[in-house]
C-alpha positions in Angstrom: 23.6 -19.7 -7.9 25.3 -16.9 -9.8 24.0 -13.4 -10.5 22.1 -13.0 -13.7 21.8 -9.3 -14.6 19.1 -9.8 -17.2 17.0 -11.9 -14.9 17.4 -9.3 -12.2 16.2 -6.6 -14.5 13.3 -8.8 -15.5 12.2 -9.1 -11.9 12.7 -5.4 -11.2 10.6 -4.5 -14.2 7.8 -6.9 -13.1 7.9 -6.1 -9.4 7.9 -2.3 -9.8 5.3 -2.3 -12.6 2.7 -4.4 -10.7 3.5 -2.6 -7.5 3.6 0.9 -8.9 0.2 2.0 -7.4 1.0 0.8 -3.9 4.5 2.2 -4.1 3.1 5.6 -4.8 0.3 5.2 -2.2 2.7 4.3 0.6 5.9 6.1 -0.5 4.9 9.3 -2.2 5.2 11.6 0.8 8.5 10.2 2.1 10.2 10.0 -1.3 9.2 13.6 -2.0 10.9 14.5 1.3 14.1 12.6 0.2 14.0 14.2 -3.2 13.5 17.8 -2.1 17.0 18.5 -0.7 18.5 16.9 -3.8 16.6 19.2 -5.9 17.5 22.2 -3.8 21.2 21.5 -4.4 20.7 21.0 -8.1 20.1 24.7 -8.7 17.7 24.1 -11.6 17.0 27.1 -13.8 14.3 28.1 -16.4 15.2 26.8 -19.9 17.2 23.8 -18.8 16.7 20.3 -20.3 16.6 17.7 -17.5 16.7 13.9 -17.5 15.4 12.0 -14.5 17.0 8.5 -14.5 15.0 5.6 -12.8 12.3 8.1 -12.2 9.8 5.7 -10.6 6.4 7.5 -10.3 8.0 10.8 -11.3 8.7 12.2 -7.9 11.8 14.2 -8.9 10.5 14.9 -12.4 7.4 16.6 -11.0 9.5 18.7 -8.7 11.8 19.7 -11.5 9.3 20.6 -14.2 8.1 23.9 -12.7 11.7 25.0 -12.0 12.8 24.8 -15.6 9.5 26.2 -17.1 8.6 27.9 -19.3 11.2 27.1 -21.9 12.8 24.0 -20.3 11.6 20.4 -20.2 12.0 17.2 -18.2 12.2 13.6 -19.5 11.8 10.8 -17.0 12.9 7.3 -17.8 12.3 4.0 -15.9 12.8 0.3 -16.5 9.3 -0.5 -15.3 6.4 0.4 -17.7 4.0 0.5 -14.7 6.0 3.3 -13.1 6.2 5.2 -16.4 2.4 5.0 -16.9 1.8 6.2 -13.3 4.2 9.1 -13.8 2.4 10.1 -16.9 -0.9 10.2 -15.1 0.5 12.2 -12.3 2.0 14.8 -14.7 -1.4 15.0 -16.5 -3.2 15.6 -13.2 -0.7 18.3 -12.3 -1.2 19.9 -15.8 2.5 19.9 -16.5 3.0 20.1 -20.2 6.8 20.1 -20.7 7.4 16.7 -19.1 7.5 13.3 -20.7 8.1 9.8 -19.5 9.4 6.7 -21.4 10.6 3.2 -20.6 14.4 2.9 -20.7 17.3 1.1 -19.1 19.6 3.4 -17.1 22.6 1.4 -18.4 21.7 2.1 -22.0 20.0 5.5 -22.2 18.3 6.1 -25.6 19.6 9.7 -26.1 22.3 11.3 -28.1 25.5 12.5 -26.4 25.2 15.9 -24.8 21.4 16.0 -24.8 20.7 17.4 -21.3 21.8 20.2 -19.0 21.1 18.3 -15.8 20.7 14.6 -14.9 18.8 13.7 -11.8 18.6 10.3 -10.1 16.9 10.0 -6.8 17.7 6.6 -5.4 17.8 5.1 -8.9 21.4 4.1 -9.1 21.0 1.4 -6.5 18.5 -0.5 -8.8 21.0 -0.8 -11.6 23.1 -4.0 -12.2 26.2 -2.2 -13.6 26.5 1.0 -11.6 29.6 2.3 -13.4 27.9 1.8 -16.8 24.8 3.7 -15.6 27.0 6.5 -14.3 28.9 6.7 -17.5 25.7 6.8 -19.4 24.5 9.7 -17.3 27.8 11.5 -18.0 27.5 10.8 -21.7 24.1 12.3 -22.2 25.1 15.5 -20.3 26.2 18.6 -22.2 29.7 19.8 -21.5 29.5 21.8 -18.3 26.2 20.0 -17.4 25.6 18.7 -13.9 24.3 15.6 -12.1 22.3 15.4 -8.9 22.1 11.9 -7.4 21.2 10.2 -4.2 21.7 6.7 -2.7 21.0 5.0 0.6 23.6 5.2 3.3 25.0 2.3 5.3 22.7 -0.3 6.9 23.5 1.2 10.3 22.2 4.5 9.2 19.4 3.5 6.7 17.4 1.7 9.2 14.0 2.0 7.6 15.3 -0.2 4.8 18.0 -2.3 6.6 15.6 -3.7 9.2 13.9 -5.7 6.4 17.2 -6.5 4.5 18.8 -7.9 7.6 15.7 -10.0 8.5 15.6 -11.6 5.0 19.3 -12.4 5.1 18.8 -14.2 8.4 15.5 -15.9 7.7 15.9 -16.8 4.0 19.6 -16.5 3.0 18.8 -18.2 -0.3 17.3 -14.8 -1.4 20.8 -13.3 -1.4 22.5 -14.0 -4.7 26.3 -13.6 -4.7 27.3 -10.7 -6.9 23.9 -9.0 -6.8 23.9 -5.3 -6.3 23.1 -4.1 -2.8 21.2 -1.0 -1.8 23.9 0.1 0.6 26.9 -0.2 -1.8 27.5 3.6 -1.9 26.7 4.4 1.8 30.2 4.3 3.3 32.3 7.5 3.4 33.8 8.3 0.1 32.1 5.5 -1.9 29.8 7.7 -4.0 32.5 10.3 -4.6 34.9 7.6 -5.8 32.3 6.2 -8.2 31.5 9.6 -9.7 35.2 10.4 -10.1 35.7 7.1 -11.9 32.8 8.1 -14.2 34.7 11.3 -15.1 32.6 13.7 -13.1 34.3 16.7 -11.4 33.6 19.3 -8.7 31.9 16.7 -6.6 30.0 17.8 -3.5 28.4 15.4 -1.1 26.0 15.7 1.8 24.0 13.4 4.0 20.4 13.8 5.0 18.3 11.9 7.5 14.5 11.5 7.6 12.9 10.0 10.6 9.9 7.9 9.7 7.0 8.3 12.2 4.6 5.3 12.3 2.1 4.1 14.9 3.5 0.6 15.4 5.4 -2.2 13.9 2.4 -3.5 12.0 1.9 -0.1 10.3 5.7 0.0 9.5 5.4 -3.5 7.9 2.4 -2.4 5.9 4.3 0.6 4.5 7.5 -1.3 3.7 5.5 -4.0 1.9 3.6 -1.4 0.0 6.7 0.3 -1.5 8.6 -2.9 -2.2 7.4 -4.9 -5.2 10.4 -7.2 -4.7 9.4 -8.0 -1.1 5.9 -8.7 -2.2 7.1 -11.2 -4.9 9.5 -12.8 -2.4 6.9 -13.5 0.2 4.6 -15.0 -2.5 7.3 -17.4 -3.6 8.7 -18.8 -0.4 7.3 -21.2 2.2 4.5 -19.5 4.2 6.1 -20.2 7.5 9.3 -18.4 6.5 7.2 -15.5 5.1 5.3 -15.3 8.4 8.6 -15.4 10.4 10.0 -12.6 8.3 7.0 -10.4 9.0 7.1 -11.2 12.7 10.8 -10.4 13.0 10.4 -7.1 11.1 7.5 -6.0 13.3 9.5 -6.9 16.5 12.6 -5.1 15.2 10.7 -2.0 14.3 9.1 -1.8 17.8 12.6 -1.3 19.3 12.3 2.3 17.9 9.3 3.1 20.0 9.3 6.7 21.3 6.2 7.7 23.2 3.0 6.7 21.4 4.7 5.7 18.1 7.9 4.6 16.3 10.6 6.9 15.1 12.9 5.1 12.6 15.8 7.1 11.1 17.0 6.6 7.5 19.9 8.4 5.9 20.6 9.2 2.3 23.8 10.3 0.6 23.4 13.0 -2.0 26.0 14.2 -4.5 26.2 17.0 -7.1 28.9 17.1 -9.7 29.7 18.6 -13.1 30.8 17.2 -16.4 
């Protein structure tokens, strides 16, 4: 089996559209915690025009909008229409007027050159099939002197909240791993994100790492949360033999229990953040 970028995008679109509500239900709080330090470093100011790439349910967009008000605005784009619709509803509920959402591919952004002062991407890059093309698109739509604020997952050894599941799937159902497919940890090693940004013509690159420790009651609750935020995992489990699916869950629950501390589990997960200029 060889990697098919269009098929990958088709699955992403479907998985994150149908799973948008559960993604937000189980992930809203933790993804807000990941996005906040990225936003703090972005230095957003009133009047700026901001693009949030692979915005999901609008987490970073909703944080950014009040910071650029009253004369600025935020546009969030995502490949999954279900995420776009959810982000719109959340903006309406928050009564944020200068914020819009639309369906778009990060590798082919539907905007003119130099349209934005700031581009945000909170864990969006890892979902793209051609990461350099996506980064160069982000560079293209920035004004001269504009800036990017972007985050990715760290290495598997440091992003344990996610890698527990990834490792288990690789061991229990290796057929799910397609050679050439993008991995969530591709930018986690030292210097990897800086190198990619440099190759995309960004300058003045600053990088920081940030760890959030997930607190859950037990392995079952951890599994419930991971399943809730991963539409791809939900689809995988529905399309493989039931005994393998059961073994994956059992192994994940057991692995999570190794992080027990007192009455609950404490599972660390590190992100890599970068800020750069055009």
